[in-house]
C-alpha positions in Angstrom: -3.9 16.6 -15.2 -6.5 17.2 -12.3 -5.3 16.3 -8.0 -3.0 13.7 -7.8 -3.9 10.7 -5.7 -1.6 11.4 -2.8 -0.1 14.7 -2.1 1.9 14.6 1.8 3.6 17.2 3.4 5.4 17.4 6.1 3.5 14.0 7.8 5.2 13.6 11.4 4.5 10.9 14.3 5.4 9.8 17.5 4.4 7.0 19.6 5.6 7.5 23.3 7.7 10.4 22.3 9.9 8.6 19.8 9.8 10.4 16.6 8.9 7.7 14.1 7.8 10.0 10.6 10.0 13.5 11.2 8.5 15.4 7.7 7.8 13.1 5.0 6.6 14.3 1.7 5.4 12.4 -0.9 3.8 12.9 -4.1 2.3 9.9 -6.2 0.1 10.9 -9.6 -2.0 8.1 -11.6 -0.4 5.9 -12.9 2.6 5.5 -11.2 4.1 2.8 -8.8 6.0 4.4 -5.8 8.4 2.1 -4.2 9.9 3.3 -0.8 12.5 1.4 0.6 13.4 1.3 4.2 15.0 -0.7 7.1 12.8 -2.4 9.8 11.6 0.8 11.7 12.3 3.4 9.4 8.3 4.1 9.2 7.0 2.4 6.5 4.2 0.6 7.9 3.3 3.9 9.8 3.5 6.2 6.4 1.1 3.6 4.6 -1.3 3.1 7.8 -1.7 7.0 7.7 -2.3 6.8 3.6 -5.0 4.2 4.4 -6.7 6.8 6.7 -6.0 4.0 9.7 -4.1 6.6 11.6 -3.8 10.1 11.8 -0.5 12.0 11.6 0.9 14.1 15.0 1.3 16.8 11.8 1.4 18.1 8.3 -1.3 17.8 5.5 -2.4 15.2 4.0 -4.5 14.9 0.6 -5.6 11.9 -1.1 -7.8 12.6 -4.8 -7.6 16.5 -3.9 -9.5 16.1 -0.7 -8.4 17.0 2.6 -7.9 13.2 4.7 -8.2 14.5 7.8 -11.9 14.0 8.0 -11.8 10.4 6.2 -15.1 10.6 5.0 -16.5 7.1 3.9 -16.5 8.2 -0.2 -12.2 8.8 0.4 -11.7 5.4 2.1 -13.8 3.3 -0.5 -10.9 4.7 -3.5 -8.2 3.3 -1.6 -7.2 -0.5 -1.2 -4.5 -1.3 1.3 -2.4 -4.8 2.1 -0.2 -4.7 5.4 1.3 -7.6 6.9 -1.8 -8.3 8.9 -4.4 -9.5 6.5 -7.5 -8.0 8.0 -8.8 -11.6 6.5 -11.2 -13.5 9.5 -9.5 -16.9 9.5 -12.8 -18.5 10.8 -14.6 -17.3 7.3 -13.7 -19.3 4.0 -12.3 -16.7 1.2 -15.7 -16.3 -0.3 -17.0 -15.8 3.0 -14.3 -13.1 3.5 -14.6 -11.2 0.4 -18.8 -11.4 0.7 -18.7 -10.2 3.5 -16.0 -6.9 2.6 -18.3 -6.8 -0.4 -21.1 -5.5 1.2 -19.3 -3.1 3.6 -18.1 -1.4 0.2 -21.0 -1.5 -1.3 -19.6 -3.7 -4.2 -21.7 -4.1 -7.1 -22.2 -7.7 -8.8 -20.8 -9.2 -6.0 -20.9 -12.6 -6.7 -19.1 -12.3 -10.0 -16.7 -9.3 -9.0 -15.9 -12.3 -6.2 -15.6 -15.4 -8.7 -13.7 -13.4 -10.7 -11.2 -12.2 -8.0 -10.7 -16.0 -6.1 -9.5 -17.0 -9.8 -7.3 -13.9 -10.6 -5.7 -15.2 -7.2 -5.6 -19.0 -7.6 -7.7 -20.1 -4.7 -10.3 -21.6 -6.7 -9.8 -24.9 -5.2 -9.6 -23.6 -1.9 -12.5 -21.2 -2.4 -14.5 -22.7 0.9 -11.9 -24.0 2.9 -11.8 -21.8 6.3 -8.8 -19.3 6.0 -6.7 -21.0 9.1 -6.1 -23.5 7.1 -4.4 -21.5 4.0 -0.4 -21.7 3.8 0.8 -17.8 4.6 0.9 -17.2 0.6 -2.1 -18.3 0.2 -3.0 -15.5 2.9 -1.3 -12.8 1.0 -3.0 -13.6 -2.3 -6.5 -13.5 -0.2 -5.5 -10.2 1.5 -4.9 -8.3 -1.9 -7.8 -10.0 -3.7 -10.1 -8.1 -0.6 -7.8 -4.7 -0.8 -8.7 -4.7 -4.5 -12.5 -6.0 -4.7 -13.8 -2.4 -4.2 -11.6 -1.4 -7.4 -9.6 1.2 -5.6 -7.9 4.1 -7.3 -5.1 4.0 -4.9 -3.4 0.6 -4.1 -1.3 0.9 -0.9 1.1 -2.2 -0.8 2.8 -3.6 -4.3 3.6 -4.9 -8.1 0.4 -5.3 -10.7 1.6 -4.0 -13.4 -1.7 -4.1 -15.0 -3.3 -1.6 -12.6 -0.7 0.9 -12.8 -1.4 0.9 -16.9 -5.0 1.3 -16.0 -4.0 4.7 -14.0 -4.4 2.9 -10.6 -1.5 4.5 -8.4 0.5 2.0 -6.1 2.1 3.1 -3.2 5.1 0.0 -1.5 7.0 0.0 0.7 9.6 -3.1 1.5 13.2 -3.4 2.3 14.1 -6.2 -0.2 16.0 -3.9 -2.9 16.2 -6.5 -5.8 11.8 -6.7 -5.9 11.4 -2.8 -5.4 13.2 -1.4 -8.2 12.1 -3.6 -11.7 8.5 -2.8 -10.2 9.4 1.4 -9.6 8.6 4.1 -11.9 9.6 6.2 -8.7 11.8 5.2 -6.0 12.5 6.4 -2.7 14.6 5.7 0.4 12.6 6.4 3.9 15.4 6.4 6.9 14.8 8.0 10.2 11.4 8.8 9.3 12.2 10.9 6.3 12.8 10.8 2.6 16.5 10.5 2.8 16.8 9.9 -1.0 14.6 9.8 -4.4 15.1 8.9 -7.7 12.5 9.8 -10.8 11.7 6.6 -13.3 13.0 2.8 -12.9 16.8 3.0 -11.4 19.2 0.5 -12.0 19.4 -2.1 -9.0 23.2 -1.3 -8.7 22.1 2.3 -8.6 19.5 1.4 -5.4 22.3 -0.7 -3.6 24.9 2.4 -3.9 21.9 4.8 -2.4 21.1 2.4 0.4 25.0 2.2 1.3 25.1 5.9 1.4 22.1 6.4 3.2 21.5 4.0 5.2 24.7 1.6 6.1 27.0 5.0 6.0 24.7 7.2 8.3 24.1 4.0 10.3 
């Protein structure tokens, strides 16, 4: 079956001496949508930034597609799409200009056609030549997702996209929204106090997730 897109073993990370990740183990296989739930401060953003090669772990091992991620070679980065709190889009550029910039950065073949395809997919045709600073929050989020998909990554670090999962891409979504999490998951985990405190194979019923959240997050404080 080959190497999984993500194999994390014992990932740790601290900021100013405060542990944020305290030994996270996570494997994500092609075609999976793994949802990592957790309250604010659980370490979700830190985990995603490490998987996206934007942040180095303080310890543990990370392999992406079977390659040691510690060196973060450019070919490995090109296989990853990341959407975080920051859209990474330039507000003084238009949507088309933003995508053209990232297309050059990732050496996207047939870039004009790919850009037009994603602008249509994101429903931004009417606003494609307006500066991003004039966009609503929802429009910026859609543009950020188009940016992350521009180079057709094998691993998407953010959310939704059942069609990508069906095509064999691996998806990691972090959220604290129980209702949104369960329907898209092929596997679900709860991150609490820097560790994976609960995991479930398959797409659990929301009541199962809610009970686990109550026990793990609320019950342990």
